[in-house]
C-alpha positions, 0 to 999 in steps of 0.5 A: 440482442445486441452484445456488449463488449468490455474493452479491458486491456490484458497485462503483458507478461511482462506486466504480471508478477507473483507474491515474490516479485510484488514483495520485492517491488513494494517492500512488503512481506509475502504474508502482509501482501497475502492478507491484503489480497484476502482482505480485498484491499490490494488488485490482484488476478486469479490465473489457473488458480494463482494469484498474480499482480498487474504492475500497471494496476499496483502502480494506479493503486498506489497513487491512490494510497494515503501519503504519509507526512511528516509532522511539524517539528517543535522548537524553542520558538514555538508556543507548543511545549516538548513536555505536552508532546512527549508526557512522562508518567509523573515522579521524577528520580 
């Protein structure tokens, strides 16, 4: 039987980050990263029981994330009324 080779490039030591390094890189708390690892929503590796992250894989993961789009600004020339966007709870003072 022919052996199947899996060619997966291993991250270089410069490419591997721990929670602290990834936290600084993404500007997220280490606690948020731990939740993402547990949920399986961020790529991670386990090396001798320690969680590590490949910068290359994180960069690819970031490319696939939804981008935040700013909402359109409302000006006096549009048909939208600003009070529709920011409802007030009824009474005037």
